[in-house]
OpenMM code with the backbone's topology and positions (N, CA, C; nanometers):
from openmm import Vec3, app, unit

residues = "UNK UNK UNK UNK UNK UNK UNK UNK UNK UNK UNK UNK UNK UNK UNK UNK UNK UNK UNK UNK UNK UNK UNK UNK UNK UNK UNK UNK UNK UNK UNK UNK UNK UNK UNK UNK UNK UNK UNK UNK UNK UNK UNK UNK UNK UNK UNK UNK UNK UNK UNK UNK UNK UNK UNK UNK UNK UNK UNK UNK UNK UNK UNK UNK UNK UNK UNK UNK UNK UNK UNK UNK UNK UNK UNK UNK".split()
positions = [
    Vec3(-0.9339, 2.3275, 1.2044),
    Vec3(-0.9402, 2.3311, 1.0602),
    Vec3(-0.8097, 2.2780, 1.0019),
    Vec3(-0.8202, 2.1899, 0.9036),
    Vec3(-0.7019, 2.1342, 0.8392),
    Vec3(-0.6386, 2.2376, 0.7483),
    Vec3(-0.5075, 2.2368, 0.7467),
    Vec3(-0.4382, 2.3220, 0.6508),
    Vec3(-0.3869, 2.2345, 0.5388),
    Vec3(-0.3900, 2.2871, 0.4197),
    Vec3(-0.3432, 2.2132, 0.3030),
    Vec3(-0.2045, 2.2604, 0.2650),
    Vec3(-0.1274, 2.1698, 0.2097),
    Vec3(0.0054, 2.2009, 0.1587),
    Vec3(0.0059, 2.1747, 0.0090),
    Vec3(0.0769, 2.2558, -0.0610),
    Vec3(0.0879, 2.2404, -0.2055),
    Vec3(0.2120, 2.1576, -0.2374),
    Vec3(0.1978, 2.0690, -0.3355),
    Vec3(0.3100, 1.9864, -0.3783),
    Vec3(0.2953, 1.9608, -0.5276),
    Vec3(0.4061, 1.9455, -0.5944),
    Vec3(0.4030, 1.9129, -0.7364),
    Vec3(0.4265, 1.7639, -0.7523),
    Vec3(0.3354, 1.6985, -0.8213),
    Vec3(0.3466, 1.5558, -0.8477),
    Vec3(0.3383, 1.5365, -0.9982),
    Vec3(0.4274, 1.4576, -1.0518),
    Vec3(0.4275, 1.4306, -1.1947),
    Vec3(0.3713, 1.2912, -1.2191),
    Vec3(0.2648, 1.2848, -1.2975),
    Vec3(0.2024, 1.1579, -1.3337),
    Vec3(0.2363, 1.1239, -1.4774),
    Vec3(0.2420, 0.9966, -1.5060),
    Vec3(0.2466, 0.9519, -1.6441),
    Vec3(0.1232, 1.0104, -1.7129),
    Vec3(0.1367, 1.0503, -1.8369),
    Vec3(0.0261, 1.1197, -1.9042),
    Vec3(-0.1018, 1.0362, -1.9090),
    Vec3(-0.0906, 0.9071, -1.9294),
    Vec3(-0.2094, 0.8217, -1.9332),
    Vec3(-0.2729, 0.8079, -1.7953),
    Vec3(-0.1909, 0.8000, -1.6923),
    Vec3(-0.2430, 0.7930, -1.5554),
    Vec3(-0.3140, 0.9240, -1.5218),
    Vec3(-0.2547, 1.0357, -1.5614),
    Vec3(-0.3152, 1.1660, -1.5349),
    Vec3(-0.4500, 1.1789, -1.6052),
    Vec3(-0.4562, 1.1340, -1.7286),
    Vec3(-0.5817, 1.1415, -1.8029),
    Vec3(-0.6891, 1.0565, -1.7346),
    Vec3(-0.6527, 0.9345, -1.6954),
    Vec3(-0.7479, 0.8463, -1.6287),
    Vec3(-0.7937, 0.9077, -1.4964),
    Vec3(-0.7024, 0.9679, -1.4242),
    Vec3(-0.7362, 1.0303, -1.2969),
    Vec3(-0.8315, 1.1475, -1.3164),
    Vec3(-0.8042, 1.2315, -1.4157),
    Vec3(-0.8933, 1.3445, -1.4434),
    Vec3(-1.0323, 1.2976, -1.4849),
    Vec3(-1.0372, 1.1954, -1.5699),
    Vec3(-1.1671, 1.1428, -1.6139),
    Vec3(-1.2446, 1.0831, -1.4971),
    Vec3(-1.1753, 1.0092, -1.4126),
    Vec3(-1.2409, 0.9480, -1.2963),
    Vec3(-1.2908, 1.0556, -1.2002),
    Vec3(-1.2087, 1.1563, -1.1779),
    Vec3(-1.2489, 1.2662, -1.0892),
    Vec3(-1.3730, 1.3365, -1.1428),
    Vec3(-1.3757, 1.3604, -1.2720),
    Vec3(-1.4920, 1.4266, -1.3329),
    Vec3(-1.6164, 1.3386, -1.3212),
    Vec3(-1.5995, 1.2091, -1.3440),
    Vec3(-1.7140, 1.1173, -1.3362),
    Vec3(-1.7713, 1.1118, -1.1948),
    Vec3(-1.6861, 1.1285, -1.0949),
    Vec3(-1.7303, 1.1215, -0.9556),
    Vec3(-1.7607, 1.2592, -0.8978),
    Vec3(-1.7439, 1.3623, -0.9799),
    Vec3(-1.7643, 1.5012, -0.9355),
    Vec3(-1.6780, 1.5315, -0.8132),
    Vec3(-1.5512, 1.4923, -0.8247),
    Vec3(-1.4536, 1.5146, -0.7177),
    Vec3(-1.3322, 1.5829, -0.7767),
    Vec3(-1.2502, 1.6391, -0.6920),
    Vec3(-1.1260, 1.6993, -0.7399),
    Vec3(-1.0162, 1.5929, -0.7454),
    Vec3(-0.9195, 1.6159, -0.8319),
    Vec3(-0.8042, 1.5264, -0.8393),
    Vec3(-0.7323, 1.5267, -0.7040),
    Vec3(-0.7208, 1.6436, -0.6426),
    Vec3(-0.6542, 1.6530, -0.5122),
    Vec3(-0.7220, 1.5651, -0.4083),
    Vec3(-0.8546, 1.5685, -0.4032),
    Vec3(-0.9272, 1.4848, -0.3074),
    Vec3(-0.9021, 1.3368, -0.3336),
    Vec3(-0.9017, 1.2988, -0.4599),
    Vec3(-0.8796, 1.1579, -0.4932),
    Vec3(-0.7378, 1.1140, -0.4567),
    Vec3(-0.6392, 1.1991, -0.4840),
    Vec3(-0.5009, 1.1653, -0.4501),
    Vec3(-0.4848, 1.1582, -0.2984),
    Vec3(-0.5442, 1.2537, -0.2259),
    Vec3(-0.5385, 1.2501, -0.0799),
    Vec3(-0.5979, 1.1202, -0.0264),
    Vec3(-0.7134, 1.0798, -0.0788),
    Vec3(-0.7765, 0.9554, -0.0344),
    Vec3(-0.6882, 0.8345, -0.0630),
    Vec3(-0.6257, 0.8330, -0.1806),
    Vec3(-0.5388, 0.7207, -0.2167),
    Vec3(-0.4164, 0.7142, -0.1251),
    Vec3(-0.3585, 0.8275, -0.0948),
    Vec3(-0.2423, 0.8306, -0.0055),
    Vec3(-0.2835, 0.7887, 0.1346),
    Vec3(-0.3973, 0.8376, 0.1827),
    Vec3(-0.4464, 0.7971, 0.3151),
    Vec3(-0.4668, 0.6454, 0.3216),
    Vec3(-0.5253, 0.5882, 0.2160),
    Vec3(-0.5486, 0.4434, 0.2128),
    Vec3(-0.4162, 0.3677, 0.2170),
    Vec3(-0.3174, 0.4159, 0.1437),
    Vec3(-0.1866, 0.3517, 0.1439),
    Vec3(-0.1210, 0.3603, 0.2813),
    Vec3(-0.1298, 0.4768, 0.3442),
    Vec3(-0.0734, 0.4929, 0.4787),
    Vec3(-0.1466, 0.4054, 0.5805),
    Vec3(-0.2773, 0.3892, 0.5654),
    Vec3(-0.3541, 0.3024, 0.6547),
    Vec3(-0.3086, 0.1578, 0.6398),
    Vec3(-0.2823, 0.1143, 0.5171),
    Vec3(-0.2307, -0.0209, 0.4948),
    Vec3(-0.0953, -0.0374, 0.5612),
    Vec3(-0.0092, 0.0652, 0.5499),
    Vec3(0.1214, 0.0599, 0.6148),
    Vec3(0.1054, 0.0464, 0.7660),
    Vec3(0.0118, 0.1216, 0.8230),
    Vec3(-0.0121, 0.1147, 0.9676),
    Vec3(-0.0579, -0.0245, 1.0083),
    Vec3(-0.1449, -0.0861, 0.9278),
    Vec3(-0.1897, -0.2227, 0.9562),
    Vec3(-0.0733, -0.3204, 0.9499),
    Vec3(0.0130, -0.3039, 0.8484),
    Vec3(0.1302, -0.3912, 0.8357),
    Vec3(0.2222, -0.3762, 0.9567),
    Vec3(0.2464, -0.2518, 0.9986),
    Vec3(0.3332, -0.2287, 1.1141),
    Vec3(0.2749, -0.2919, 1.2399),
    Vec3(0.1425, -0.2835, 1.2545),
    Vec3(0.0775, -0.3456, 1.3699),
    Vec3(0.0936, -0.4973, 1.3652),
    Vec3(0.0772, -0.5557, 1.2473),
    Vec3(0.0929, -0.7009, 1.2334),
    Vec3(0.2362, -0.7428, 1.2639),
    Vec3(0.3335, -0.6648, 1.2161),
    Vec3(0.4735, -0.6963, 1.2465),
    Vec3(0.4981, -0.6898, 1.3966),
    Vec3(0.4408, -0.5895, 1.4603),
    Vec3(0.4577, -0.5722, 1.6042),
    Vec3(0.3981, -0.6909, 1.6795),
    Vec3(0.2805, -0.7363, 1.6377),
    Vec3(0.2148, -0.8490, 1.7038),
    Vec3(0.2945, -0.9785, 1.6880),
    Vec3(0.3681, -0.9901, 1.5778),
    Vec3(0.4415, -1.1143, 1.5495),
    Vec3(0.5889, -1.1048, 1.5872),
    Vec3(0.6261, -0.9962, 1.6525),
    Vec3(0.7661, -0.9701, 1.6849),
    Vec3(0.8323, -1.0857, 1.7586),
    Vec3(0.7607, -1.1517, 1.8473),
    Vec3(0.8200, -1.2559, 1.9315),
    Vec3(0.8109, -1.3957, 1.8708),
    Vec3(0.7555, -1.4077, 1.7505),
    Vec3(0.7490, -1.5392, 1.6865),
    Vec3(0.8882, -1.5846, 1.6439),
    Vec3(0.9064, -1.7141, 1.6479),
    Vec3(1.0327, -1.7715, 1.6053),
    Vec3(1.0516, -1.7462, 1.4555),
    Vec3(1.1719, -1.7072, 1.4187),
    Vec3(1.2047, -1.6813, 1.2791),
    Vec3(1.2628, -1.8082, 1.2158),
    Vec3(1.2205, -1.8363, 1.0933),
    Vec3(1.2701, -1.9522, 1.0201),
    Vec3(1.3257, -1.9018, 0.8874),
    Vec3(1.4462, -1.9440, 0.8549),
    Vec3(1.5059, -1.9007, 0.7286),
    Vec3(1.4337, -1.9669, 0.6114),
    Vec3(1.4424, -1.9043, 0.4968),
    Vec3(1.3807, -1.9577, 0.3764),
    Vec3(1.4353, -2.0968, 0.3458),
    Vec3(1.5655, -2.1117, 0.3570),
    Vec3(1.6285, -2.2405, 0.3261),
    Vec3(1.5764, -2.3502, 0.4182),
    Vec3(1.5639, -2.3200, 0.5464),
    Vec3(1.5123, -2.4176, 0.6430),
    Vec3(1.3680, -2.4536, 0.6117),
    Vec3(1.2886, -2.3538, 0.5766),
    Vec3(1.1479, -2.3775, 0.5445),
    Vec3(1.1338, -2.4672, 0.4220),
    Vec3(1.2103, -2.4377, 0.3161),
    Vec3(1.2033, -2.5174, 0.1933),
    Vec3(1.2527, -2.6588, 0.2187),
    Vec3(1.3583, -2.6727, 0.2982),
    Vec3(1.4089, -2.8058, 0.3323),
    Vec3(1.3019, -2.8863, 0.4053),
    Vec3(1.2285, -2.8211, 0.4960),
    Vec3(1.1207, -2.8878, 0.5681),
    Vec3(1.0084, -2.9303, 0.4754),
    Vec3(0.9736, -2.8456, 0.3788),
    Vec3(0.8709, -2.8825, 0.2803),
    Vec3(0.9129, -3.0056, 0.2021),
    Vec3(1.0395, -3.0081, 0.1609),
    Vec3(1.0902, -3.1222, 0.0848),
    Vec3(1.0913, -3.2490, 0.1707),
    Vec3(1.1339, -3.2369, 0.2957),
    Vec3(1.1394, -3.3517, 0.3862),
    Vec3(1.0004, -3.4107, 0.4108),
    Vec3(0.8972, -3.3231, 0.4154),
    Vec3(0.7603, -3.3706, 0.4388),
    Vec3(0.6903, -3.4105, 0.3098),
    Vec3(0.7607, -3.4060, 0.1965),
    Vec3(0.7034, -3.4479, 0.0686),
    Vec3(0.6050, -3.3477, 0.0089),
    Vec3(0.6122, -3.2243, 0.0501),
    Vec3(0.5210, -3.1213, -0.0020),
    Vec3(0.5708, -3.0642, -0.1342),
    Vec3(0.6998, -3.0749, -0.1569),
    Vec3(0.7566, -3.0309, -0.2878),
    Vec3(0.8541, -3.1342, -0.3381),
] * unit.nanometer
topology = app.Topology()
chain = topology.addChain("A")
for resn in residues:
    res = topology.addResidue(resn, chain)
    for name in ("N", "CA", "C"):
        topology.addAtom(name, app.Element.getBySymbol(name[0]), res)
């Protein structure tokens, strides 16, 4: 069984109003919606970390070198 932790989060008043209205329209709690949003954000972070890990051994090119190459090839 999952245990819940209590935390205080301060929302901008307009964001809070929109969140409450959306929760009511979906017959969900604000807590459930915030938990889902945080989980989605953490999942995106995990995907990003995996992508960084997969590309770890790729050659790194500086921004200046990349832009110089674009100019040399007539792309900019």
